[in-house]
C-alpha positions in Angstrom: -82.0 167.0 140.3 -79.1 168.3 138.3 -77.9 171.6 139.7 -77.9 174.6 137.3 -74.7 175.2 135.3 -73.6 178.7 136.3 -70.9 181.0 134.9 -67.6 181.1 136.8 -65.8 184.2 137.9 -63.0 185.8 135.9 -60.6 183.8 138.1 -62.3 180.6 137.2 -64.1 180.2 140.5 -67.7 178.9 140.9 -70.2 181.3 142.7 -70.4 181.4 146.5 -73.8 180.1 147.8 -76.0 181.1 150.7 -79.4 179.8 151.6 -82.0 182.3 152.9 -85.5 181.9 154.2 -88.2 183.8 156.1 -91.9 183.9 157.1 -92.7 186.5 154.5 -91.2 188.7 151.7 -92.1 191.6 149.5 -90.2 192.3 146.3 -92.1 195.2 144.9 -92.8 195.5 141.2 -91.7 199.0 140.2 -94.6 199.6 137.7 -97.2 199.4 140.5 -97.0 202.6 142.4 -100.1 202.8 144.6 -100.5 199.2 145.8 -97.4 197.2 146.5 -97.4 193.9 144.5 -94.5 191.5 144.9 -92.7 189.6 142.2 -93.2 185.9 142.7 -89.4 185.5 143.4 -86.5 187.3 145.0 -85.0 190.1 142.9 -81.2 190.4 142.2 -81.1 193.8 144.1 -82.8 192.2 147.1 -80.3 189.3 147.0 -77.4 191.9 146.9 -78.9 193.5 150.0 -78.8 190.1 151.8 -75.2 189.5 150.8 -74.1 192.9 151.9 -75.8 192.5 155.2 -73.7 189.4 155.8 -70.4 190.6 154.4 -69.6 194.0 152.8 -66.2 195.6 152.0 -65.5 198.7 149.8 -62.9 196.5 148.0 -65.5 194.5 146.1 -69.1 194.3 145.0 -71.5 191.4 144.6 -72.7 190.0 141.2 -75.7 187.7 141.6 -75.8 185.1 138.8 -78.7 182.9 139.9 -81.5 182.6 142.5 -83.1 179.2 143.2 -86.6 179.1 144.6 -86.8 176.3 147.1 -90.4 176.5 148.4 -93.8 176.8 146.5 -94.8 180.3 145.7 -97.6 181.4 148.0 -99.1 184.9 148.4 -101.1 186.8 151.0 -102.5 190.3 151.3 -101.3 192.7 154.0 -102.4 196.3 154.9 -99.4 198.5 155.7 -99.0 202.0 157.1 -96.7 204.2 155.1 -95.8 207.9 155.1 -95.8 210.3 152.1 -93.6 212.7 154.0 -89.9 211.9 153.3 -86.9 213.8 154.6 -83.7 214.1 152.6 -80.7 212.1 153.7 -78.9 215.3 154.8 -81.9 216.5 156.9 -82.3 213.1 158.5 -78.6 212.9 159.4 -78.5 216.4 160.9 -81.9 216.2 162.6 -83.0 219.5 161.0 -86.4 218.1 160.1 -88.7 215.5 161.6 -91.0 213.4 159.6 -94.7 213.9 160.5 -95.8 210.3 160.1 -99.3 210.9 161.7 -100.3 213.7 159.4 -98.9 212.1 156.3 -99.8 208.4 157.0 -101.6 206.4 154.3 -102.7 202.8 154.3 -101.9 200.6 151.4 -102.6 197.0 150.5 -99.6 194.9 149.7 -99.5 191.5 148.0 -96.7 189.6 149.7 -95.1 186.2 149.7 -95.2 183.8 152.6 -93.0 180.9 153.8 -90.2 181.6 151.4 -86.7 180.0 150.9 -84.0 180.8 148.3 -80.5 179.9 147.4 -78.4 182.8 146.2 -75.4 182.2 143.9 -73.0 185.2 143.5 -69.5 186.2 142.5 -67.1 188.6 144.2 -66.2 191.4 141.8 -62.9 193.1 142.9 -62.6 196.8 142.7 -59.3 198.7 142.0 -58.9 199.4 145.7 -58.9 195.6 146.6 -55.9 194.6 148.7 -56.6 190.8 148.6 -57.2 188.1 146.1 -60.8 187.1 145.3 -60.4 183.8 147.2 -59.8 185.7 150.5 -63.1 187.6 150.3 -64.9 184.4 149.3 -63.5 182.4 152.2 -64.3 185.2 154.7 -67.9 185.2 153.4 -68.2 181.5 153.8 -66.9 181.6 157.3 -69.4 184.3 158.2 -72.3 182.3 156.8 -71.3 179.2 158.7 -71.0 181.2 161.9 -74.3 183.0 161.3 -72.4 186.4 161.5 -73.8 189.5 159.8 -73.2 193.3 159.9 -77.0 193.9 160.0 -80.0 191.7 160.1 -80.8 190.7 156.4 -84.4 191.2 155.2 -86.5 190.0 152.3 -87.5 193.1 150.3 -88.7 195.3 153.2 -87.3 195.6 156.7 -90.3 194.0 158.5 -89.7 190.7 156.7 -86.6 189.3 158.4 -84.3 186.9 156.5 -82.5 184.0 158.1 -79.4 182.4 156.4 -77.2 179.4 156.5 -74.9 177.2 154.5 -76.8 175.6 151.5 -78.9 172.5 152.2 -78.3 170.1 149.3 -81.5 168.2 150.2 -83.6 171.1 149.1 -84.0 171.4 145.4 -85.6 174.1 143.2 -89.4 173.9 142.7 -90.7 172.7 139.3 -92.0 176.1 138.1 -91.4 178.1 135.0 -92.9 181.6 134.4 -92.1 184.8 132.5 -91.7 187.5 135.1 -91.5 190.6 132.9 -89.0 193.4 133.4 -87.0 193.3 136.6 -84.4 195.6 138.1 -80.9 194.3 137.5 -78.7 196.7 139.4 -78.3 200.3 140.6 -75.3 202.4 139.7 -74.9 205.0 142.5 -71.6 206.4 141.1 -73.5 208.7 138.7 -75.9 211.6 139.5 -78.7 210.8 139.1 -78.2 207.1 139.7 -78.4 204.7 136.7 -80.7 201.8 136.7 -80.2 198.6 134.7 -83.1 196.2 133.8 -83.5 192.8 132.3 -86.2 190.5 131.1 -86.6 188.0 133.9 -87.8 184.3 133.6 -88.1 181.6 136.2 -86.9 178.4 134.5 -87.4 175.2 136.4 -87.4 177.1 139.7 -84.2 179.1 138.8 -83.9 182.8 138.0 -80.7 183.2 135.9 -79.3 186.8 136.1 -77.3 188.1 133.2 -74.0 189.8 133.8 -75.3 193.1 132.6 -78.7 194.7 132.3 -80.0 197.4 130.0 -79.1 200.7 131.5 -81.6 203.5 131.8 -80.0 206.7 133.4 -82.1 208.3 136.1 -85.1 206.0 135.6 -87.5 205.3 138.4 
């Protein structure tokens, strides 16, 4: 199968690639508040979370350009315990308030994915504080992937769904599946207050989710 033609970086480099997989995943659709229902594929923000768990530096950010789906889309239903009592970040850091999970526990059904595998393609976007060239960060990321090194254990949407990663396996090809996925979160801009959210119209085309460079920004949207 012909690999997708993906945009190169501003320096003319192709995206770096990492393959991830796991027993289960949950990439929650934001329009469904009570019951958690997953998108049928990994979202760009979830992919960024995996990349940052492997390699993060304040000198650059990750721009996901494509996600290949490598295994058939299969779903299952799971009942999860969640809490409605949330402490602020300041209270949690200082220990001023404890979360009463017993009194505020609710059970919710979640529609999840099982036996998933993806290939993430992404660019390194240098920030003004960068002290090295793009190639240096790319090479360091590749070495970490090959060694299996990460700053924290990556996960697939929610922390209970562990993600494993490796160098890409060329023998695995995207599934033959095309589907309109609706509106999907593109990125979160935490430099503003409240944070800004960008969205895009997502489509799985021949097993590949192509991610535009920019989304439609909606300040402070949830």
